[in-house]
C-alpha positions as CSV (number, residue, x, y, z in Angstrom):
1,R,173.4,299.5,-145.2
2,D,171.8,302.9,-144.7
3,K,173.5,306.6,-146.4
4,R,173.9,308.0,-143.7
5,E,175.9,304.9,-141.6
6,I,178.2,304.6,-144.9
7,L,179.0,308.4,-144.9
8,E,179.2,308.6,-141.2
9,L,182.2,305.8,-141.3
10,C,184.2,308.5,-143.8
11,R,183.2,311.1,-141.7
12,N,185.0,308.9,-139.1
13,A,187.9,308.0,-141.1
14,M,188.4,311.7,-142.2
15,K,188.6,312.4,-138.3
16,E,191.2,309.7,-137.5
17,G,193.1,310.0,-141.0
18,N,194.7,313.1,-140.9
19,H,191.5,314.3,-143.0
20,R,192.1,311.9,-145.3
21,I,190.1,308.0,-145.8
22,S,193.2,305.6,-146.0
23,K,193.5,301.9,-148.2
24,T,193.0,299.9,-145.5
25,F,190.5,301.5,-143.8
26,A,188.5,301.2,-147.2
27,E,189.5,297.7,-146.7
28,T,189.5,296.6,-143.7
29,E,186.4,298.6,-141.9
30,L,184.5,300.5,-146.0
31,W,184.3,297.9,-148.2
32,P,183.0,295.0,-145.7
33,K,180.1,296.9,-144.4
34,I,178.8,297.9,-147.4
35,A,179.5,294.4,-148.8
36,D,178.0,292.5,-146.1
37,G,177.2,288.7,-147.4
38,D,179.1,290.5,-151.4
39,I,175.4,291.4,-151.8
40,I,176.1,295.6,-152.6
41,T,172.4,297.6,-153.0
42,D,171.9,300.0,-155.7
43,T,171.9,302.5,-152.9
44,E,174.7,301.6,-151.6
45,R,177.0,301.5,-154.7
46,K,176.1,305.1,-155.2
47,T,176.6,306.0,-152.2
48,L,180.3,305.1,-152.2
49,V,181.0,306.6,-155.4
50,F,179.3,310.2,-153.4
51,A,181.6,309.3,-150.9
52,I,185.0,308.5,-153.2
53,E,183.7,311.8,-155.1
54,H,182.9,314.2,-152.0
55,F,185.8,312.6,-149.4
56,H,189.2,312.8,-149.3
57,F,190.5,309.4,-150.0
58,T,193.7,308.3,-150.5
59,P,194.8,306.8,-154.5
60,P,195.7,304.0,-153.5
61,A,192.2,303.9,-151.4
62,K,189.6,305.4,-154.4
63,T,192.1,302.8,-156.7
64,L,190.8,299.7,-154.1
65,L,187.1,301.1,-154.1
66,T,186.5,301.1,-157.8
67,E,188.3,298.4,-158.8
68,K,185.6,296.7,-156.8
69,I,182.4,298.4,-157.8
70,K,183.2,297.5,-161.3
71,T,184.3,294.0,-160.1
72,W,180.1,293.7,-158.6
73,E,179.3,295.5,-161.5
74,N,180.8,293.1,-163.7
75,N,179.8,290.1,-161.9
76,R,175.5,291.2,-161.5
77,H,176.0,291.9,-165.0
78,H,177.1,288.4,-165.7
79,H,175.3,286.8,-163.7
80,N,171.7,288.9,-165.3
81,K,172.4,286.9,-168.1
């Protein structure tokens, strides 16, 4: 996914979600788009981190995505050893 598509998803979710991005949206819409085939590029990861910092995610959504990023990073480092 390119950066624009990820950020557009977040913008649309903000419009539909009372100016917040819910855990449900993060789990069922955003993360599956980013982690298609369990492959996440550095650009996708950086874009997601940017989105978490600049869009209003609910606390549960922010926690979910932060944990998923950490898990992905841990798995990535484990596979590179």
